[in-house]
DRENVEX-255088 format. One record per residue (C-alpha): residue number from 1; residue in three letters; x, y, z. Coordinates in Angstrom, 3 decimals. Layout:
residues N
+-----+------+----------+----------+----------+
! seq ! type !        x !        y !        z !
+-----+------+----------+----------+----------+
! NUM !  ALA !        X !        Y !        Z !
...
+-----+------+----------+----------+----------+
END
This chain:
residues 212
+-----+------+----------+----------+----------+
! seq ! type !        x !        y !        z !
+-----+------+----------+----------+----------+
!   1 !  MET !  172.368 !  160.878 !  -47.861 !
!   2 !  LEU !  170.205 !  162.220 !  -50.905 !
!   3 !  SER !  166.373 !  161.965 !  -50.408 !
!   4 !  ARG !  164.446 !  159.608 !  -52.701 !
!   5 !  ARG !  161.754 !  162.024 !  -52.946 !
!   6 !  LEU !  164.028 !  164.657 !  -54.012 !
!   7 !  LEU !  166.163 !  162.129 !  -56.637 !
!   8 !  PRO !  163.096 !  162.582 !  -59.532 !
!   9 !  ALA !  163.237 !  166.621 !  -59.344 !
!  10 !  CYS !  167.294 !  166.197 !  -59.763 !
!  11 !  LEU !  167.329 !  163.611 !  -62.802 !
!  12 !  LEU !  164.599 !  166.114 !  -64.386 !
!  13 !  GLY !  167.125 !  169.116 !  -63.547 !
!  14 !  LEU !  169.583 !  167.255 !  -65.296 !
!  15 !  THR !  167.265 !  165.867 !  -68.333 !
!  16 !  MET !  166.211 !  169.876 !  -68.894 !
!  17 !  SER !  169.911 !  171.112 !  -68.432 !
!  18 !  LEU !  171.369 !  168.080 !  -71.513 !
!  19 !  ALA !  167.802 !  169.101 !  -73.240 !
!  20 !  VAL !  168.343 !  172.474 !  -73.940 !
!  21 !  PRO !  171.851 !  172.706 !  -75.545 !
!  22 !  HIS !  170.932 !  170.032 !  -78.047 !
!  23 !  ALA !  167.466 !  172.059 !  -78.952 !
!  24 !  LEU !  170.160 !  175.260 !  -79.305 !
!  25 !  ALA !  172.706 !  172.973 !  -81.369 !
!  26 !  GLN !  170.040 !  171.978 !  -83.672 !
!  27 !  ASP !  168.081 !  175.799 !  -83.870 !
!  28 !  SER !  171.379 !  177.403 !  -84.898 !
!  29 !  GLU !  172.665 !  174.740 !  -87.757 !
!  30 !  LEU !  169.305 !  175.404 !  -89.058 !
!  31 !  PHE !  169.422 !  179.041 !  -88.437 !
!  32 !  ALA !  172.503 !  179.073 !  -90.455 !
!  33 !  ILE !  171.102 !  176.435 !  -93.322 !
!  34 !  LYS !  167.729 !  178.489 !  -93.388 !
!  35 !  ASN !  170.210 !  181.711 !  -94.782 !
!  36 !  ARG !  171.998 !  179.855 !  -96.849 !
!  37 !  TRP !  168.558 !  178.690 !  -98.479 !
!  38 !  GLU !  167.569 !  182.237 !  -98.662 !
!  39 !  ASN !  170.653 !  183.443 ! -100.100 !
!  40 !  ILE !  170.902 !  180.095 ! -103.053 !
!  41 !  THR !  167.567 !  181.549 ! -103.951 !
!  42 !  ALA !  168.067 !  185.109 ! -103.965 !
!  43 !  THR !  171.295 !  185.511 ! -105.191 !
!  44 !  MET !  172.462 !  182.343 ! -107.572 !
!  45 !  ARG !  171.488 !  182.221 ! -111.109 !
!  46 !  GLU !  169.110 !  178.776 ! -111.847 !
!  47 !  ASP !  171.967 !  176.839 ! -113.496 !
!  48 !  ALA !  174.228 !  177.084 ! -109.893 !
!  49 !  GLN !  171.496 !  176.436 ! -107.414 !
!  50 !  ALA !  171.049 !  172.506 ! -108.347 !
!  51 !  LYS !  174.604 !  171.846 ! -106.976 !
!  52 !  ALA !  174.421 !  174.493 ! -104.090 !
!  53 !  MET !  170.983 !  173.057 ! -103.002 !
!  54 !  LYS !  172.012 !  169.053 ! -103.134 !
!  55 !  SER !  174.683 !  170.439 ! -101.340 !
!  56 !  LEU !  173.041 !  171.950 !  -98.743 !
!  57 !  ALA !  170.616 !  168.392 !  -98.351 !
!  58 !  GLY !  173.395 !  166.410 !  -97.562 !
!  59 !  GLU !  173.957 !  168.622 !  -95.076 !
!  60 !  LEU !  170.476 !  168.862 !  -94.155 !
!  61 !  GLU !  170.569 !  164.550 !  -94.166 !
!  62 !  ALA !  173.998 !  164.565 !  -91.943 !
!  63 !  LEU !  171.176 !  167.080 !  -89.611 !
!  64 !  ALA !  167.992 !  164.405 !  -89.614 !
!  65 !  ALA !  170.087 !  161.501 !  -88.733 !
!  66 !  ARG !  171.058 !  163.151 !  -85.520 !
!  67 !  TYR !  167.605 !  164.747 !  -84.984 !
!  68 !  PRO !  165.339 !  161.816 !  -86.011 !
!  69 !  GLU !  162.390 !  163.229 !  -84.069 !
!  70 !  SER !  162.776 !  166.775 !  -85.601 !
!  71 !  ALA !  159.691 !  167.560 !  -87.788 !
!  72 !  GLU !  161.192 !  171.146 !  -88.407 !
!  73 !  VAL !  164.369 !  169.393 !  -89.820 !
!  74 !  PHE !  162.453 !  167.215 !  -92.181 !
!  75 !  THR !  160.394 !  170.088 !  -93.102 !
!  76 !  TRP !  163.715 !  171.830 !  -94.467 !
!  77 !  LEU !  164.824 !  169.227 !  -95.884 !
!  78 !  GLY !  161.728 !  168.249 !  -98.127 !
!  79 !  ILE !  162.221 !  172.186 !  -98.755 !
!  80 !  VAL !  165.867 !  172.223 !  -99.980 !
!  81 !  GLN !  165.306 !  168.917 ! -101.928 !
!  82 !  ALA !  161.902 !  170.431 ! -104.036 !
!  83 !  SER !  164.395 !  173.971 ! -104.274 !
!  84 !  ALA !  167.142 !  171.179 ! -105.589 !
!  85 !  ALA !  164.659 !  169.357 ! -107.716 !
!  86 !  ARG !  163.120 !  172.955 ! -109.449 !
!  87 !  ALA !  167.045 !  173.749 ! -110.169 !
!  88 !  GLU !  167.650 !  170.287 ! -111.443 !
!  89 !  GLY !  164.536 !  170.182 ! -113.753 !
!  90 !  GLY !  163.609 !  167.512 ! -116.134 !
!  91 !  MET !  163.776 !  163.990 ! -115.351 !
!  92 !  GLY !  166.614 !  164.335 ! -113.229 !
!  93 !  ALA !  164.688 !  165.963 ! -110.857 !
!  94 !  LEU !  162.095 !  163.047 ! -110.453 !
!  95 !  SER !  164.343 !  161.272 ! -107.830 !
!  96 !  LEU !  164.547 !  164.648 ! -105.902 !
!  97 !  VAL !  160.885 !  164.990 ! -105.600 !
!  98 !  LYS !  160.399 !  161.764 ! -104.555 !
!  99 !  GLN !  163.202 !  162.175 ! -101.826 !
! 100 !  ALA !  160.829 !  165.506 ! -100.902 !
! 101 !  ARG !  157.462 !  163.753 ! -100.716 !
! 102 !  ALA !  159.115 !  161.680 !  -98.513 !
! 103 !  SER !  161.000 !  163.917 !  -96.281 !
! 104 !  LEU !  157.498 !  166.147 !  -95.762 !
! 105 !  GLU !  155.338 !  163.289 !  -95.003 !
! 106 !  ARG !  157.856 !  162.188 !  -92.150 !
! 107 !  ALA !  157.523 !  165.707 !  -90.900 !
! 108 !  ILE !  153.878 !  165.734 !  -90.570 !
! 109 !  GLU !  153.932 !  162.382 !  -89.381 !
! 110 !  LEU !  156.200 !  164.269 !  -86.344 !
! 111 !  ASP !  154.066 !  167.046 !  -86.362 !
! 112 !  PRO !  150.691 !  167.455 !  -87.260 !
! 113 !  ARG !  150.155 !  170.744 !  -88.000 !
! 114 !  GLY !  153.163 !  170.582 !  -90.658 !
! 115 !  SER !  155.795 !  172.676 !  -89.001 !
! 116 !  ASN !  153.318 !  175.504 !  -88.834 !
! 117 !  ALA !  152.142 !  174.899 !  -92.423 !
! 118 !  SER !  155.380 !  174.841 !  -94.327 !
! 119 !  ALA !  155.077 !  170.847 !  -94.881 !
! 120 !  TYR !  152.133 !  171.107 !  -96.182 !
! 121 !  VAL !  152.218 !  173.853 !  -98.629 !
! 122 !  THR !  155.386 !  172.522 ! -100.099 !
! 123 !  LEU !  153.683 !  168.566 ! -100.655 !
! 124 !  GLY !  150.776 !  170.935 ! -102.131 !
! 125 !  ALA !  153.392 !  172.460 ! -104.650 !
! 126 !  LEU !  154.822 !  169.309 ! -105.740 !
! 127 !  TYR !  151.317 !  167.326 ! -105.867 !
! 128 !  ASP !  150.284 !  170.045 ! -108.437 !
! 129 !  LYS !  153.676 !  170.474 ! -110.259 !
! 130 !  VAL !  155.070 !  167.002 ! -110.584 !
! 131 !  PRO !  153.651 !  165.079 ! -113.556 !
! 132 !  GLY !  150.891 !  162.421 ! -112.851 !
! 133 !  TRP !  151.369 !  159.094 ! -113.048 !
! 134 !  PRO !  153.023 !  156.834 ! -114.721 !
! 135 !  ILE !  156.069 !  159.215 ! -114.584 !
! 136 !  GLY !  155.540 !  161.038 ! -111.240 !
! 137 !  PHE !  153.181 !  161.031 ! -108.258 !
! 138 !  GLY !  151.249 !  164.150 ! -109.147 !
! 139 !  ASP !  147.537 !  164.207 ! -108.020 !
! 140 !  SER !  145.302 !  167.420 ! -108.523 !
! 141 !  ASP !  143.068 !  166.386 ! -105.676 !
! 142 !  LYS !  145.929 !  165.746 ! -103.393 !
! 143 !  ALA !  147.300 !  169.026 ! -104.141 !
! 144 !  GLU !  144.123 !  170.635 ! -103.182 !
! 145 !  SER !  143.920 !  168.618 !  -99.920 !
! 146 !  MET !  147.549 !  169.476 !  -98.737 !
! 147 !  PHE !  146.785 !  173.023 !  -99.551 !
! 148 !  ARG !  143.697 !  173.448 !  -97.330 !
! 149 !  GLN !  145.305 !  171.665 !  -94.457 !
! 150 !  ALA !  148.099 !  174.277 !  -94.715 !
! 151 !  LEU !  145.214 !  176.902 !  -94.524 !
! 152 !  SER !  143.351 !  175.418 !  -91.647 !
! 153 !  VAL !  146.701 !  175.820 !  -89.700 !
! 154 !  ARG !  147.796 !  179.082 !  -91.029 !
! 155 !  PRO !  145.211 !  180.974 !  -93.299 !
! 156 !  GLU !  146.814 !  184.608 !  -93.394 !
! 157 !  GLY !  150.547 !  182.615 !  -94.482 !
! 158 !  ILE !  151.790 !  184.626 !  -97.980 !
! 159 !  ASP !  153.036 !  181.303 !  -98.888 !
! 160 !  VAL !  150.219 !  179.407 !  -98.381 !
! 161 !  ASN !  147.313 !  182.122 ! -100.076 !
! 162 !  TYR !  150.033 !  182.101 ! -103.156 !
! 163 !  TYR !  150.557 !  179.030 ! -104.040 !
! 164 !  TYR !  147.083 !  177.833 ! -103.384 !
! 165 !  ALA !  146.160 !  180.790 ! -105.756 !
! 166 !  VAL !  148.416 !  179.319 ! -108.255 !
! 167 !  PHE !  147.216 !  176.085 ! -108.212 !
! 168 !  LEU !  143.286 !  177.495 ! -108.828 !
! 169 !  ALA !  144.337 !  179.510 ! -111.337 !
! 170 !  ASP !  146.159 !  176.017 ! -113.110 !
! 171 !  GLU !  142.879 !  174.519 ! -112.229 !
! 172 !  GLY !  140.730 !  177.138 ! -114.407 !
! 173 !  ARG !  139.776 !  178.321 ! -111.117 !
! 174 !  GLU !  140.004 !  181.941 ! -111.338 !
! 175 !  ALA !  137.892 !  183.778 ! -109.426 !
! 176 !  GLU !  139.177 !  181.397 ! -106.199 !
! 177 !  ALA !  142.388 !  181.780 ! -107.384 !
! 178 !  LEU !  141.928 !  185.870 ! -107.020 !
! 179 !  THR !  140.706 !  185.928 ! -103.824 !
! 180 !  HIS !  143.543 !  183.963 ! -102.665 !
! 181 !  ALA !  146.238 !  186.033 ! -104.680 !
! 182 !  ARG !  144.636 !  189.359 ! -102.486 !
! 183 !  ARG !  144.866 !  186.815 !  -99.678 !
! 184 !  ALA !  148.786 !  186.912 ! -100.006 !
! 185 !  ILE !  149.014 !  190.250 ! -101.122 !
! 186 !  ASP !  147.432 !  191.452 !  -97.402 !
! 187 !  GLY !  149.563 !  188.239 !  -95.494 !
! 188 !  THR !  151.503 !  188.000 !  -92.721 !
! 189 !  PRO !  154.886 !  187.029 !  -92.944 !
! 190 !  ARG !  157.076 !  184.664 !  -91.733 !
! 191 !  GLN !  159.760 !  185.192 !  -88.972 !
! 192 !  GLY !  162.946 !  184.648 !  -90.629 !
! 193 !  ARG !  161.787 !  184.570 !  -94.378 !
! 194 !  GLU !  160.583 !  187.707 !  -94.770 !
! 195 !  ALA !  162.724 !  188.247 !  -97.692 !
! 196 !  SER !  160.956 !  184.752 !  -99.645 !
! 197 !  ASP !  157.681 !  186.374 !  -98.383 !
! 198 !  LYS !  158.657 !  190.058 !  -99.599 !
! 199 !  GLU !  158.771 !  187.881 ! -103.013 !
! 200 !  LEU !  156.202 !  186.015 ! -103.124 !
! 201 !  ARG !  153.879 !  189.068 ! -102.149 !
! 202 !  GLU !  155.230 !  190.825 ! -105.432 !
! 203 !  GLU !  154.401 !  187.551 ! -107.170 !
! 204 !  ALA !  150.754 !  187.567 ! -105.720 !
! 205 !  LYS !  150.276 !  191.418 ! -106.656 !
! 206 !  ALA !  151.361 !  190.312 ! -110.551 !
! 207 !  LEU !  148.877 !  187.218 ! -110.358 !
! 208 !  ALA !  145.962 !  189.009 ! -108.917 !
! 209 !  ALA !  146.824 !  191.130 ! -111.940 !
! 210 !  LYS !  146.512 !  188.986 ! -114.297 !
! 211 !  LEU !  143.097 !  187.375 ! -112.750 !
! 212 !  GLY !  142.161 !  190.821 ! -111.832 !
+-----+------+----------+----------+----------+
END
């Protein structure tokens, strides 16, 4: 007869054995999606990117339905929706950016650190670039708040510092923008995002040269 005292340990072992394959499946699917996102942004012409990004967003929506408590899945859903909006352009992009904002806010609810700051960075860029009321939800104060949240989590990030530098330059705060552009140049690449960060580093160099 199975001891009552051993039963919780047995159940814990069973739960862990079921959870590990579940987590591995999610990681595997996300890894494939990240690679495709990198490929789309790096190799496709802009006029072809919108359709590809929308298709990728559809896959992530299905993934989010299966993993509703995964901050990383919602972060990537927001990133891809924002990428689709950028590729779409014009008024047609507004519904996509609103979806992206909702996805990223959900990611932050699930993980207050914003999936290692990626959710905050993308939200900051959205608040910076989207038109303000009554057309959109753009807001400089909220943009800066998101970027500062991101810096508190990952102050050495290339993406964090580059996008904050762009925001500061747009606001006419050129000395601060130059500081963060230089930090982006010297920043630490993200694992699995080396190609994107290499491109951002080059853009940071161009921005620093312009500001300097």
